[in-house]
C-alpha positions as CSV (number, residue, x, y, z in Angstrom):
1,M,-52.5,158.4,47.8
2,T,-53.8,156.2,50.4
3,V,-52.5,152.6,50.4
4,Y,-55.0,149.9,51.3
5,A,-54.5,146.3,52.4
6,S,-56.4,143.6,50.6
7,N,-59.0,143.7,53.4
8,G,-59.7,147.4,52.8
9,K,-57.7,148.6,55.8
10,I,-55.7,151.8,55.4
11,L,-52.0,151.0,55.6
12,L,-50.1,154.1,54.6
13,K,-50.7,157.5,53.0
14,L,-48.4,158.3,50.1
15,P,-48.2,161.0,47.5
16,T,-50.5,160.9,44.5
17,N,-49.0,160.3,41.0
18,N,-48.8,164.0,40.4
19,E,-46.9,164.5,43.7
20,N,-45.1,161.2,43.6
21,K,-41.3,161.6,43.6
22,N,-40.8,157.9,43.9
23,M,-41.3,157.1,40.2
24,S,-37.6,156.6,39.4
25,T,-35.4,154.6,37.1
26,I,-32.1,152.9,37.8
27,K,-29.7,152.1,35.1
28,I,-26.6,149.9,35.6
29,E,-24.0,149.8,32.9
30,H,-21.2,147.3,32.6
31,L,-20.8,146.9,36.3
32,K,-17.8,144.9,37.5
33,K,-16.8,144.1,41.1
34,S,-14.0,141.8,42.3
35,Y,-12.9,140.6,45.7
36,G,-9.2,139.8,45.1
37,H,-9.1,137.3,42.3
38,N,-12.8,136.5,42.6
39,L,-15.0,138.3,40.0
40,A,-18.3,138.7,41.9
41,V,-20.1,140.8,39.3
42,N,-19.0,140.5,35.6
43,D,-20.0,143.2,33.2
44,L,-23.6,143.4,34.4
45,S,-26.0,145.8,32.7
46,L,-29.7,146.2,33.4
47,E,-32.4,148.9,33.8
48,L,-35.2,149.2,36.3
49,Q,-38.2,151.1,34.9
50,D,-40.5,153.6,36.7
51,G,-42.6,151.9,39.4
52,E,-41.6,148.3,38.6
53,L,-40.5,145.6,41.1
54,F,-37.5,144.0,39.6
55,A,-36.1,140.8,41.1
56,L,-32.6,139.5,41.0
57,L,-32.8,135.7,41.3
58,G,-29.9,133.3,41.8
59,S,-28.2,130.9,44.2
60,S,-25.8,131.9,46.9
61,G,-22.6,133.4,45.6
62,C,-24.0,134.4,42.1
63,G,-23.4,138.1,42.7
64,K,-27.0,139.3,43.3
65,T,-26.4,140.8,46.7
66,T,-23.1,142.4,45.7
67,T,-25.0,144.0,42.8
68,L,-27.6,145.4,45.2
69,R,-24.9,146.7,47.6
70,C,-23.2,148.5,44.7
71,I,-26.5,150.1,43.7
72,A,-27.1,151.1,47.3
73,G,-23.6,152.7,47.6
74,L,-22.5,150.2,50.2
75,E,-19.8,148.7,48.0
76,E,-17.3,150.4,45.8
77,F,-17.0,148.7,42.4
78,D,-14.2,148.3,39.9
79,S,-15.8,149.8,36.9
80,G,-19.2,150.6,35.4
81,K,-21.8,153.2,35.9
82,I,-25.0,153.5,38.0
83,S,-27.6,156.2,37.1
84,L,-30.7,157.4,38.9
85,D,-33.2,159.2,36.7
86,G,-30.4,159.8,34.2
87,E,-28.0,161.2,36.7
88,D,-24.7,159.4,37.5
89,I,-24.7,158.5,41.2
90,S,-21.7,156.2,41.1
91,Q,-19.8,158.4,43.5
92,V,-22.7,159.6,45.6
93,P,-22.5,158.4,49.2
94,A,-25.1,155.9,50.3
95,C,-26.8,158.3,52.7
96,D,-27.5,160.8,49.9
97,R,-29.1,158.3,47.5
98,D,-32.6,158.4,49.1
99,F,-32.9,154.7,49.0
100,G,-34.7,152.5,51.4
101,M,-33.2,149.1,52.2
102,V,-34.2,146.0,54.1
103,F,-31.1,144.1,55.1
104,Q,-30.8,140.4,55.4
105,N,-29.5,140.8,59.0
106,Y,-32.1,143.4,60.1
107,A,-29.5,146.1,61.0
108,L,-31.7,147.4,63.9
109,F,-30.3,149.6,66.7
110,P,-30.3,147.3,69.8
111,H,-30.9,150.1,72.3
112,L,-33.8,151.7,70.5
113,S,-37.4,150.4,70.7
114,V,-39.2,149.2,67.6
115,Q,-41.0,152.5,67.0
116,E,-37.8,154.4,67.6
117,N,-36.0,152.2,65.0
118,V,-38.7,152.9,62.5
119,A,-38.8,156.7,63.3
120,Y,-35.0,156.8,63.1
121,G,-35.3,156.4,59.3
122,L,-37.4,159.6,59.2
123,M,-34.9,161.4,61.5
124,A,-31.9,160.3,59.6
125,K,-33.4,161.6,56.4
126,R,-34.3,164.9,57.9
127,Y,-31.0,165.5,59.7
128,R,-28.5,164.1,57.3
129,Q,-27.3,167.6,56.4
130,S,-26.8,168.5,60.1
131,S,-24.3,167.5,62.8
132,L,-26.9,165.3,64.4
133,I,-26.9,162.6,61.7
134,G,-24.0,160.8,63.2
135,K,-25.4,160.9,66.7
136,A,-29.1,160.4,66.0
137,A,-29.2,157.0,67.6
138,T,-27.6,158.0,70.8
139,L,-29.4,161.4,70.9
140,W,-32.8,160.0,70.1
141,R,-34.6,161.9,72.8
142,S,-33.0,165.1,71.7
143,I,-34.4,164.9,68.2
144,S,-37.6,162.9,68.8
145,G,-39.4,166.1,69.8
146,S,-39.2,167.2,66.2
147,L,-41.4,164.3,65.1
148,T,-44.6,165.8,63.6
149,N,-48.0,164.3,64.1
150,E,-47.8,163.1,60.5
151,D,-44.5,161.4,61.3
152,K,-46.0,159.7,64.3
153,K,-49.0,158.6,62.3
154,A,-46.8,157.2,59.5
155,V,-44.8,155.2,62.1
156,H,-47.9,153.8,63.7
157,E,-49.5,152.9,60.4
158,V,-46.5,150.9,59.1
159,L,-46.1,149.1,62.4
160,D,-49.8,148.2,62.2
161,M,-49.2,146.9,58.7
162,V,-46.4,144.6,59.6
163,E,-48.3,143.5,62.7
164,L,-45.9,145.0,65.3
165,K,-48.2,147.7,66.7
166,D,-48.4,145.8,70.0
167,Y,-44.5,145.5,70.1
168,A,-43.8,149.2,69.4
169,L,-42.0,149.7,72.8
170,R,-40.0,146.5,72.8
171,L,-36.3,146.3,72.0
172,P,-35.0,144.2,69.1
173,S,-33.6,141.7,71.6
174,Q,-37.2,141.1,72.8
175,L,-38.4,140.2,69.3
176,S,-38.2,137.0,67.3
177,G,-36.1,137.0,64.1
178,G,-39.2,137.3,62.0
179,Q,-40.4,140.3,64.0
180,Q,-37.0,142.0,63.7
181,Q,-37.2,141.6,59.9
182,R,-40.7,143.2,59.9
183,A,-39.4,146.1,61.9
184,A,-36.6,146.6,59.3
185,L,-39.2,146.5,56.6
186,A,-41.3,149.1,58.3
187,R,-38.3,151.4,58.7
188,A,-37.6,151.2,54.9
189,L,-41.2,151.9,54.0
190,V,-41.8,154.8,56.3
191,T,-39.3,157.1,54.6
192,K,-41.1,156.8,51.2
193,P,-37.8,156.5,49.3
194,K,-37.1,156.8,45.6
195,I,-35.9,153.3,45.4
196,L,-36.6,150.3,47.7
197,L,-33.9,147.7,47.9
198,F,-34.7,144.3,49.4
199,D,-32.0,141.7,50.3
200,E,-33.7,138.4,51.0
201,P,-36.3,140.4,53.1
202,L,-38.6,137.4,54.0
203,G,-36.0,134.8,54.8
204,A,-36.5,134.9,58.5
205,L,-40.3,134.7,58.5
206,D,-42.5,131.7,59.0
207,V,-44.3,130.3,55.9
208,K,-47.7,131.8,56.7
209,L,-46.4,135.3,57.4
210,R,-44.0,135.1,54.5
211,L,-46.8,134.6,52.1
212,K,-48.8,137.4,53.6
213,M,-45.9,139.8,53.7
214,R,-45.1,138.9,50.1
215,E,-48.6,140.0,49.1
216,E,-48.4,143.2,51.2
217,I,-45.0,144.2,49.8
218,R,-46.3,143.8,46.3
219,H,-49.6,145.6,47.1
220,I,-47.9,148.6,48.6
221,Q,-45.3,148.8,45.9
222,R,-47.9,148.7,43.1
223,Q,-50.1,151.4,44.6
224,A,-47.3,153.7,45.6
225,G,-45.4,153.3,42.3
226,I,-42.1,152.9,44.1
227,T,-39.4,151.4,42.0
228,A,-37.9,148.4,43.8
229,L,-35.1,145.9,43.5
230,Y,-35.7,142.6,45.2
231,V,-32.9,140.0,45.7
232,T,-33.8,136.4,46.5
233,H,-32.7,132.8,46.0
234,D,-36.3,131.6,46.1
235,Q,-37.7,131.2,42.6
236,E,-41.3,131.0,43.7
237,E,-40.9,134.3,45.6
238,A,-39.2,136.0,42.6
239,L,-41.9,134.9,40.2
240,A,-44.7,135.9,42.6
241,V,-43.6,139.5,43.4
242,S,-41.8,140.8,40.3
243,D,-42.8,142.6,37.2
244,R,-39.6,141.5,35.6
245,L,-36.7,139.5,36.9
246,A,-33.1,138.5,36.0
247,L,-31.6,135.1,36.7
248,M,-27.9,135.4,37.7
249,D,-25.0,132.9,37.7
250,K,-21.3,133.6,38.2
251,G,-21.8,137.3,38.3
252,Q,-23.6,137.5,35.0
253,I,-27.3,137.7,33.9
254,V,-28.3,134.4,32.3
255,Q,-31.8,135.6,31.4
256,I,-34.0,138.6,31.9
257,G,-37.7,139.0,31.3
258,Q,-41.2,138.7,32.7
259,P,-41.9,135.9,35.2
260,E,-44.1,134.0,32.7
261,E,-41.3,134.2,30.1
262,L,-38.6,132.7,32.4
263,Y,-41.1,130.1,33.7
264,S,-42.1,128.8,30.2
265,K,-39.2,129.7,28.0
266,P,-35.8,129.2,29.7
267,A,-32.9,130.6,27.8
268,N,-30.6,127.6,28.4
269,K,-30.0,124.5,30.4
270,F,-29.0,126.4,33.6
271,A,-32.1,128.5,33.5
272,A,-34.3,125.5,32.9
273,E,-32.7,123.6,35.9
274,F,-33.0,126.6,38.2
275,I,-36.6,127.6,37.3
276,G,-37.8,124.0,37.9
277,F,-37.8,121.9,34.7
278,G,-37.2,118.7,36.6
279,N,-36.6,116.6,33.5
280,I,-33.7,117.7,31.4
281,L,-32.3,115.2,28.8
282,S,-29.8,115.5,26.0
283,A,-31.6,115.8,22.7
284,T,-31.0,115.4,19.0
285,I,-32.9,117.0,16.1
286,N,-33.4,114.4,13.4
287,E,-33.6,115.0,9.7
288,D,-37.3,114.2,9.6
289,K,-37.8,117.0,12.3
290,T,-38.5,114.4,15.1
291,V,-36.5,114.8,18.3
292,S,-34.6,111.9,20.0
293,L,-34.2,112.1,23.8
294,A,-30.9,110.5,25.0
295,G,-30.9,108.5,21.7
296,N,-33.8,106.2,22.7
297,L,-37.1,108.1,22.8
298,V,-38.3,109.7,19.5
299,L,-40.8,112.5,19.9
300,Q,-43.0,113.9,17.2
301,N,-44.5,117.4,16.6
302,I,-41.9,119.2,18.7
303,Q,-41.4,122.9,18.0
304,V,-37.9,123.4,16.9
305,S,-36.3,126.9,16.6
306,P,-33.9,127.5,13.8
307,T,-31.4,128.8,16.4
308,L,-31.0,125.3,17.7
309,A,-29.6,123.9,14.4
310,K,-26.1,123.9,15.8
311,G,-24.6,123.0,19.2
312,K,-25.6,120.7,22.0
313,I,-29.2,120.9,23.0
314,Y,-31.4,119.5,25.7
315,A,-35.1,118.8,26.1
316,A,-36.6,120.4,29.3
317,I,-39.9,119.0,30.6
318,R,-41.8,120.1,33.7
319,P,-42.8,117.1,36.0
320,E,-46.4,118.3,36.1
321,K,-46.7,118.2,32.3
322,L,-46.1,114.5,31.9
323,K,-48.9,112.0,32.0
324,L,-49.2,108.4,33.3
325,S,-51.9,106.1,32.0
326,A,-53.0,102.5,32.4
327,N,-54.0,102.6,28.7
328,T,-51.4,101.3,26.2
329,R,-52.2,103.9,23.5
330,N,-50.7,101.7,20.9
331,G,-49.5,103.7,17.9
332,S,-50.1,107.1,19.6
333,P,-47.2,109.5,19.2
334,N,-45.0,110.3,22.2
335,C,-46.3,107.4,24.2
336,F,-43.9,104.9,25.7
337,P,-44.0,101.9,28.2
338,A,-42.7,102.9,31.6
339,K,-42.4,101.4,35.1
340,V,-42.9,103.3,38.4
341,T,-39.8,103.0,40.5
342,S,-40.7,105.4,43.4
343,R,-43.6,107.3,44.9
344,M,-43.5,110.2,47.4
345,F,-46.5,112.0,48.8
346,M,-45.8,115.8,48.8
347,G,-49.1,117.1,50.2
348,N,-51.0,118.6,47.2
349,F,-49.2,116.3,44.7
350,I,-47.5,112.9,44.5
351,K,-44.0,112.8,43.0
352,Y,-43.4,109.7,40.9
353,T,-40.1,108.5,39.4
354,V,-40.5,106.2,36.4
355,L,-38.1,104.3,34.2
356,C,-38.7,104.6,30.5
357,Q,-36.4,102.9,28.0
358,G,-33.4,103.4,30.2
359,Q,-34.2,107.0,31.0
360,T,-35.5,108.3,34.4
361,F,-38.4,110.8,34.5
362,I,-40.0,112.7,37.4
363,I,-43.7,113.2,37.2
364,N,-45.9,115.2,39.6
365,V,-49.5,114.2,39.8
366,A,-52.2,116.0,41.8
367,A,-52.9,114.1,45.0
368,D,-56.6,113.8,44.3
369,Q,-56.2,112.8,40.7
370,G,-57.1,109.2,39.9
371,K,-58.4,108.3,43.4
372,N,-61.4,106.6,42.1
373,E,-59.5,104.6,39.4
374,G,-56.5,103.9,41.7
375,Q,-53.3,105.8,41.7
376,P,-50.0,104.4,40.3
377,Q,-48.0,102.2,42.7
378,I,-44.3,101.2,42.8
379,G,-43.5,98.5,40.3
380,Q,-46.6,99.1,38.2
381,E,-46.1,99.2,34.4
382,L,-47.9,102.1,32.7
383,T,-47.8,104.2,29.6
384,L,-45.8,107.5,29.8
385,Y,-47.3,110.2,27.6
386,I,-45.0,113.2,26.7
387,P,-47.2,116.0,25.3
388,S,-45.3,117.7,22.4
389,E,-46.2,121.2,23.8
390,S,-44.5,120.3,27.1
391,V,-41.1,119.9,25.6
392,V,-38.9,123.0,25.5
393,L,-35.6,122.7,23.6
394,V,-32.7,124.7,25.0
395,K,-29.0,125.1,24.5
396,E,-26.2,124.2,26.9
């Protein structure tokens, strides 16, 4: 299979589906990993399907990178099981797992050029059963002669794809941080591994290149059908690149599902906060099926799940879903008098803070919305409209 960029340019040649050995599944069962008394991963279970890109999302210290390192064979774990295509690989050394990995800290050989670092991945895979594997970096010129024309072409193609073709002969010390990360990405891709593992792969890139590389990683992964695990703390990045994702906290999975599901239907208060529901207020379900927010605002026509009948609940509302209006809307449901307390221009939208019956709400309004009529200003009294479909009720 030939992999094309969005502009039609050939990036990489990979096996067809009939030849493809990269369609693999990973299954993690009851994984536990501790560092002293700190339980980093706590009874974690998940399964990556053939050809999907699965993201582990969470804040620093939640256990996502530790999970990835256990899967890669770089960390011993306390208990649990890791299987590749149904075969237990828990005790298989990292070098024999046929995984490609992009490290957060690049992990490039400082004395090898960019193209040598990329080709080293091919050489290490080819010579891992020989005595040269431990010496491949220092004996580069002894083994580089065994590079086939196909090898050289693959190296040149991935370097072109990550925009390092003109830097092929440079050492890592002569590259910027972003360029070093792109070299590490090229090295992982060139081996055509069964599983690709990404640990915050785009963290060192500038915004423009980060967006471009996000698209290219996704494009290649989809066409090649390579199963991939992608670790990131960036929710936008996780939502953009993944087929499915898991949100982690304190070593456990809080919620797992497709991006659209986590975005619109958070499992609990933590998920709602992390995924970006900027307004989260305590809520009470009344006998008449209305919902009271913080005891003051009574909302009508809110969808209430039977599972929320007991326990503490919260109303989660995205800032972009709320509406501000100069019209009073007297008698209209879910409309309340409010006062603008702050205004901040954010580029493509304006972030407002309003005070409504003692409760503070954050509202994002498109920057070009209401230009002709006049945009809300600090101190202005308006009507806050809370659409019933914008309210998601969640548990603690």
